[in-house]
C-alpha positions as CSV (number, residue, x, y, z in Angstrom):
1,X,28.8,-21.5,27.8
2,X,32.5,-21.7,26.5
3,X,33.4,-22.9,23.0
4,X,36.6,-25.0,22.6
5,X,38.1,-25.4,19.2
6,X,40.4,-28.3,18.6
7,X,38.3,-30.1,21.2
8,X,39.7,-33.6,20.2
9,X,43.3,-32.4,20.2
10,X,45.7,-32.5,23.1
11,X,45.1,-29.1,24.7
12,X,41.5,-28.7,23.6
13,X,40.4,-32.0,25.2
14,X,42.2,-31.1,28.3
15,X,40.4,-27.8,28.5
16,X,37.1,-29.6,27.9
17,X,37.8,-31.9,30.7
18,X,38.7,-29.1,33.1
19,X,35.6,-27.1,32.3
20,X,33.3,-30.2,32.5
21,X,34.7,-31.0,36.0
22,X,33.8,-27.6,37.1
23,X,30.2,-28.2,35.8
24,X,30.6,-25.3,33.3
25,X,28.5,-25.5,30.1
26,X,30.9,-26.1,27.2
27,X,30.7,-26.6,23.5
28,X,33.2,-28.8,21.6
29,X,34.1,-27.5,18.1
30,X,35.1,-30.4,16.0
31,X,36.3,-30.9,12.5
32,X,34.9,-34.4,12.4
33,X,32.5,-36.2,14.6
34,X,35.3,-38.4,16.1
35,X,34.6,-38.6,19.8
36,X,31.7,-36.2,19.5
37,X,29.4,-38.7,21.1
38,X,31.7,-39.1,24.0
39,X,31.6,-35.3,24.6
40,X,27.7,-35.4,24.5
41,X,27.7,-38.2,26.9
42,X,30.0,-36.1,29.2
43,X,27.6,-33.4,29.1
44,X,28.8,-31.0,26.4
45,X,27.3,-29.6,23.3
46,X,29.0,-30.5,19.9
47,X,29.3,-28.6,16.7
48,X,31.1,-30.0,13.7
49,X,32.6,-27.1,11.9
50,X,35.2,-26.4,9.2
51,X,37.3,-23.7,10.8
52,X,37.6,-22.1,7.4
53,X,33.8,-21.8,7.2
54,X,33.5,-18.5,9.0
55,X,29.7,-18.4,8.9
56,X,29.4,-21.7,10.4
57,X,31.9,-20.8,13.1
58,X,29.9,-17.6,13.9
59,X,26.9,-19.8,14.5
60,X,28.9,-22.2,16.7
61,X,30.2,-19.3,18.8
62,X,26.9,-17.6,19.3
63,X,25.8,-17.6,22.8
64,X,29.2,-18.3,24.2
65,X,30.8,-16.2,26.8
66,X,34.2,-16.9,25.5
67,X,36.2,-19.3,23.3
68,X,39.5,-21.2,23.2
69,X,41.2,-20.5,19.8
70,X,43.9,-22.7,18.4
71,X,45.0,-23.8,15.0
72,X,44.8,-27.7,14.6
73,X,47.9,-29.2,13.1
74,X,47.8,-29.5,9.2
75,X,51.3,-30.8,8.6
76,X,50.4,-32.4,5.3
77,X,49.1,-29.1,3.8
78,X,51.5,-27.8,1.0
79,X,51.4,-24.4,2.5
80,X,51.1,-24.6,6.3
81,X,51.7,-20.8,6.8
82,X,49.0,-19.9,4.3
83,X,46.6,-22.4,5.7
84,X,47.3,-21.2,9.3
85,X,46.7,-17.6,8.3
86,X,43.4,-18.4,6.8
87,X,42.4,-20.3,9.8
88,X,43.4,-17.4,12.1
89,X,41.5,-14.9,10.0
90,X,38.4,-17.0,10.2
91,X,38.6,-17.6,13.9
92,X,38.9,-13.9,14.7
93,X,36.3,-12.8,12.3
94,X,33.9,-15.3,13.9
95,X,34.8,-14.3,17.4
96,X,34.2,-10.6,16.5
97,X,30.9,-11.3,14.7
98,X,29.6,-13.5,17.5
99,X,30.5,-10.6,20.0
100,X,32.5,-12.9,22.3
101,X,33.5,-11.0,25.4
102,X,36.9,-12.8,25.7
103,X,39.1,-15.5,24.0
104,X,42.0,-17.5,25.1
105,X,44.5,-18.4,22.3
106,X,47.2,-21.0,22.2
107,X,50.6,-19.7,21.2
108,X,54.1,-21.0,21.7
109,X,57.5,-20.2,23.3
110,X,59.3,-18.1,20.8
111,X,56.3,-16.6,19.2
112,X,57.6,-13.0,19.7
113,X,60.0,-13.7,16.8
114,X,59.2,-13.0,13.1
115,X,61.7,-15.5,11.9
116,X,63.9,-18.3,12.6
117,X,61.4,-20.4,14.6
118,X,59.9,-22.6,11.9
119,X,56.3,-23.7,12.6
120,X,56.1,-21.3,15.6
121,X,55.8,-18.5,13.1
122,X,52.1,-19.6,12.8
123,X,51.5,-18.6,16.3
124,X,53.3,-15.3,15.8
125,X,50.7,-14.6,13.1
126,X,47.9,-15.5,15.4
127,X,49.2,-13.1,18.1
128,X,49.6,-10.3,15.6
129,X,46.1,-10.7,14.5
130,X,44.6,-10.8,17.9
131,X,46.6,-7.6,19.0
132,X,44.6,-5.6,16.4
133,X,41.3,-7.4,16.8
134,X,38.3,-6.1,18.7
135,X,38.1,-9.2,21.0
136,X,39.8,-9.0,24.4
137,X,42.3,-11.9,24.4
138,X,44.5,-14.0,26.6
139,X,47.5,-15.5,24.8
140,X,49.0,-18.5,26.3
141,X,52.6,-19.1,25.1
142,X,53.3,-22.7,26.0
143,X,56.5,-24.5,26.4
144,X,57.4,-27.6,24.5
145,X,54.7,-30.3,25.1
146,X,56.1,-33.2,27.3
147,X,53.8,-35.4,25.4
148,X,55.7,-34.8,22.2
149,X,58.2,-37.4,23.3
150,X,55.6,-40.0,22.3
151,X,56.9,-39.8,18.7
152,X,60.1,-41.7,19.9
153,X,58.4,-44.4,21.9
154,X,58.6,-47.0,19.1
155,X,62.4,-46.9,19.3
156,X,62.2,-46.8,23.1
157,X,60.1,-49.9,23.2
158,X,62.2,-51.8,20.6
159,X,65.8,-51.1,21.7
160,X,65.7,-48.6,24.5
161,X,66.7,-45.5,22.4
162,X,65.0,-42.1,22.9
163,X,65.8,-40.2,19.8
164,X,66.0,-36.5,20.2
165,X,66.3,-33.5,17.9
166,X,67.1,-31.3,20.8
167,X,70.8,-30.7,21.2
168,X,72.8,-31.1,23.4
169,X,71.3,-33.9,25.2
170,X,72.1,-32.4,28.6
171,X,70.6,-29.0,27.9
172,X,67.4,-28.3,29.9
173,X,64.5,-26.7,28.1
174,X,61.0,-25.5,29.2
175,X,58.5,-28.4,28.8
176,X,54.9,-28.4,30.0
177,X,52.2,-31.1,30.0
178,X,49.1,-30.6,27.8
179,X,47.2,-31.3,30.9
180,X,48.5,-28.1,32.5
181,X,47.8,-26.1,29.3
182,X,44.3,-27.2,29.3
183,X,43.8,-26.3,32.9
184,X,45.3,-22.8,32.4
185,X,43.2,-22.3,29.3
186,X,40.1,-23.2,31.4
187,X,41.1,-21.0,34.3
188,X,41.6,-18.0,32.0
189,X,38.3,-18.6,30.3
190,X,36.5,-18.5,33.5
191,X,38.4,-15.4,34.6
192,X,37.3,-13.6,31.4
193,X,38.5,-10.1,30.9
194,X,40.1,-10.1,34.3
195,X,42.7,-12.7,32.8
196,X,46.1,-11.4,31.8
197,X,46.7,-10.6,28.2
198,X,49.9,-12.7,27.9
199,X,51.0,-15.8,29.8
200,X,54.2,-17.7,29.4
201,X,53.5,-21.2,30.6
202,X,56.4,-23.4,31.7
203,X,56.3,-26.8,33.4
204,X,57.3,-27.2,37.1
205,X,60.9,-27.1,36.0
206,X,62.9,-27.5,32.8
207,X,64.0,-30.8,31.4
208,X,66.6,-32.2,29.1
209,X,66.4,-35.1,26.7
210,X,68.6,-37.1,29.2
211,X,66.0,-36.3,31.9
212,X,63.3,-37.7,29.5
213,X,65.4,-40.9,29.1
214,X,65.9,-41.3,32.8
215,X,62.2,-40.9,33.5
216,X,61.3,-43.5,30.9
217,X,64.0,-45.9,32.2
218,X,62.4,-45.6,35.7
219,X,58.9,-46.1,34.3
220,X,59.8,-49.1,32.1
221,X,62.1,-50.8,34.5
222,X,64.9,-51.0,31.9
223,X,67.6,-48.9,30.4
224,X,66.7,-46.0,28.0
225,X,69.3,-43.9,26.5
226,X,68.8,-40.5,24.8
227,X,70.5,-40.5,21.4
228,X,70.8,-37.4,19.1
229,X,69.1,-37.8,15.7
230,X,71.5,-36.0,13.2
231,X,70.1,-33.1,11.3
232,X,70.8,-35.0,8.1
233,X,68.1,-37.5,9.2
234,X,65.4,-35.0,10.0
235,X,63.8,-34.6,6.6
236,X,63.3,-38.4,6.3
237,X,61.7,-38.6,9.8
238,X,59.2,-35.8,8.9
239,X,58.5,-37.2,5.4
240,X,57.7,-40.6,6.8
241,X,55.2,-38.8,9.3
242,X,53.3,-37.4,6.2
243,X,54.6,-33.8,6.5
244,X,54.6,-31.6,3.3
245,X,57.8,-30.2,1.9
246,X,56.8,-26.9,3.3
247,X,56.2,-28.4,6.8
248,X,59.5,-30.4,6.8
249,X,61.4,-27.2,6.1
250,X,59.5,-25.4,8.9
251,X,60.1,-28.1,11.5
252,X,63.8,-28.4,10.7
253,X,64.0,-24.6,11.3
254,X,62.0,-25.0,14.5
255,X,64.6,-27.4,16.0
256,X,67.5,-25.4,14.8
257,X,65.9,-22.3,16.6
258,X,65.7,-24.2,19.9
259,X,69.2,-25.7,19.6
260,X,70.9,-22.3,18.8
261,X,69.1,-20.6,21.7
262,X,67.0,-18.3,19.4
263,X,63.7,-19.8,20.3
264,X,63.1,-19.1,24.0
265,X,60.7,-17.3,26.2
266,X,60.6,-13.6,26.0
267,X,60.2,-13.0,29.6
268,X,57.2,-10.8,29.2
269,X,53.6,-11.0,30.6
270,X,52.7,-13.3,33.5
271,X,54.9,-16.4,34.1
272,X,53.0,-19.5,35.1
273,X,54.2,-23.0,35.9
274,X,52.4,-26.3,35.4
275,X,52.1,-28.9,38.0
276,X,52.6,-32.1,36.0
277,X,56.1,-33.4,36.1
278,X,57.8,-34.9,33.0
279,X,57.7,-38.4,34.7
280,X,54.0,-38.2,35.3
281,X,53.3,-37.1,31.7
282,X,55.4,-39.8,30.3
283,X,53.9,-42.4,32.5
284,X,50.4,-41.6,31.1
285,X,51.7,-41.9,27.6
286,X,53.2,-45.3,28.2
287,X,50.2,-46.5,29.9
288,X,47.9,-45.7,27.0
């Protein structure tokens, strides 16, 4: 059996679906019972656990051959870095106490850096802790999620504008679908300790904001234009989304890091490429 944290999230649910299709016993680790019944009906076990409750997490991990470790978003938390550090400590302590033979952990492009990457510094912390832990680990550094363009769909639908914080609009960046992240996570869990220790996961090719706008234009059958969202407007956008002051500062730094070229893949470990194109990922978002 394999345990999946963040099982209702984008990558966790994709990993769940992959393993269930392989007829592999799997347990969904949920913060709330949302969609829990759906996983049960799909043939999975379900455990509702606060990731900061290490004892409960140990019980949820017991009997598992491996686990997918990720830190669910907590952007409203007044201290996102302190919160993530506490979650990481709990996850790893539980994995060690439950004697898991192998874990797969979600990280990010740019996680090799200690500074200048905003929210990505949380995954740097997770990697650092796993490096000194007793549990064999595979770290999956994923590119930007293609599905994150969904935050701009309201403007796309209302006036054909795809707002972008990535600059310039013609610059292509690594982007990967959460479906491919879930598949790779599932594959590495099944591989166990034979899996590589570090994977840098790209999409089938790099894409620009202009490419995203063109794909949406083709999907919707009407013009869509990528438009830069000025940095002066970023704070307001994140505040309206319910981000804490601490998280707003982190995400502004995150986009600055991408735009100035600081945040990029290290070129270390095993390079893998997803199969899902940006057009395919966006089509699924539009069809929801």
